[in-house]
N, C-alpha and C positions, 0 to 999 in steps of 0.2 A: 504494500500500500504506500509506503514511504517513497518508493521509486516512482510510482504513478503521480503522487503529489509533486515530486520534484520535476518530472517531465511537464506537467501542466504549468507549474511555476515558471519553467523555462519558456514556455509558449507565451505566457503573459509578459515575460521580459521582452519578447519580440513585439508584443503589443505596445509596451510603453516606449520602446525605442522608435517604433514606427509613429506613434502618436506625437512623440517629441519633435518630429520633423515638422509638424503642423501647428504647434501651440502658439507660434508667433509671439514670443515673449510672454506667454501665458495670457494673452489678450483674446485668443480664440477659445471661447468657453467650452464648446462641445469637445474639442480636441484636448483641452486642458483637463476636463473631467475624465475623458478616456485615459489620459496619461495617469492621473491620480488613482483611478480605480485599478488600472493595470499594474502600476508599481506597488500598490498596497497588496493586491492579491499575489503578485509575484514574490514579494519579500515574505509575506505571510506563509505561503506554501513552502518557500525555502526554509524558513524557520521550523515549520512542522516536520519537514523531511529530515532536517538535521538533528532532530531528536533521536532518530534511529540510525541514519547514515552518518559516518564521520564527517565533520564540518568541512574539512579540506576537500574531500571527495565530493560532497554535496555541492559546494560552491563551484568547484571546477566543472562539474557536469552541468549545473544550472547556467553558468557563464558560457560554456561551450554551446549549449542548446540555443541560448540567446544570440551568441555570435553567429553561428551557422544560420539560424533563422533570419536574423537581421540582414545578413549578406544576401541570402536567398530572396528576401522581400525586395531588397535594393536592386538586385539583378532583374527580378521579374516585373517590378512595378515602376522603378525609377531610373531605368536605363543605365544602371551601373555596369561597368565592363564585365563581360563574360569571356574568360580566356582559359587556356589550359592551366596556367600557373595558379589562377584563383581556384579553379575546380580541384586541382591536386591538393592545395592547401586546405580547402574545406574538407576534403576526404581525410587529411591528416588529423584535423580537429575531431572528426567523427570517430576515427580509429582510436584517438586518445580517450574520448568519452567512453567508448566501448571497453577499452582496456581498464579504465578506472572502475567501471561497473563490474567487470569480471574479477577484479582484485579486491573489491570492497568486502 
């Protein structure tokens, strides 16, 4: 259950980083609310998961999910570059996340 909470928390991290792109100095109220809800849920789920999963592992996995997800959203929605090097580096992050999961 802790791993599921951690994965969902990582997805909310993608939500808050994506929302952050649109908050416009926190003047855009809908996006600011989306940011605040996402960051609250993301951190709350990380905290809950870290009660069972070692904090270093939980934080690394949570951050990795957020990083990979944010890069994927950027490439899919915001015309960020897609090239072989970026894809290989994303795969390395995923491999590191899987490795941490297997050794926890």
